[in-house]
N, C-alpha and C positions, 0 to 999 in steps of 0.2 A: 150624496157625501156631504159633507159640511163645507160652507164656505165663510171663512172667518172676516168677521169686519176690522176695519182700520187697520191698525200697526200690530193684528194678532196672528198667529201660525197655528197649525193643527199639525201635529206630530204623531205619528205611530211609534210607541214605546218599545223598545229594543231590550229584551229582558236577556241579562247576562246568563250563563250556563248555571245548571243547578246541581253539577256535580264539580267538585275538585280535580285538581290533575292526579291527585293520588285515589280517585275513584269514591270519595265519599260525598253522597248526597246532602246538600242544603237545605232544610226545611224553611218554608216561606217564611215562618217568624223569626228566622236568624238572618234573611236577607236584608241588604241593605237597598232603599229606593232606588230605582233606575235611574239614570241621569243622562240616556243614550238614547236619541229617537230619530226617525227619518221623517222630513218633513213632506206632508202630503198635500198641504193646501197653504196658501199664503195670501193675506188679504191685501187690499190695495194701497195700503201704507197711510201714514200718519199725514194729516193737513198740517202745514206749517203757518206761520202767521200772515204769510203772503197770500194763502188760499191754495198754494201748490202741495200736490202730494210728495212725500220724500221717497226715495226708492228704498225699497227694504234691502237688507244685508243678506238674506237668504232666499232660496227658490225651491219649489218642489224638487224633490228628489235628493237633496242634500241631506247628509247624516251629520247631526248636532251633538253637543254636550249642552246642559240647560240646568240651570240652579236646582237644586235637592227638592227643596218644597215649594216650587214654582209652578204655577198653572192650574187649570180645573181638570179634574179626571174623568174621563166619560168612557164607556163600553159600548159598542155597536157591533151586533152580531158576533160577540163574543171575542172581539178584539179591541184592545186598550187604547186609546188616544189621550191626547192631553191638549188643550187650548191653553196658548201663553203669549203674553205679550213677546216682542222681537227682542226687548231689552233683557229678556230672561234667558235668550240663548248666549252662551258663553264663547262657544267656539264651533268652527266647521271641520269636521273630522275628514282629511282627504287621504 
């Protein structure tokens, strides 16, 4: 698996349903970019001016909302992941 460096996190992208409540299927070209994902790996954290690691706000297993165009998309074994800075994580979904 991937081990992010510094203040980066790896998330598994969660795709929204491809069908509306009325039964209409939405083609890939009409879908919005997903903004929800499950954190699968977390870096050690950013080093502050004193040389200490700052704790991360998220942990593996959290479901988060992230900025629409943030991060780098990668695909491993057919699964979409995204590597992004923890500052691009907007909220934890509880």
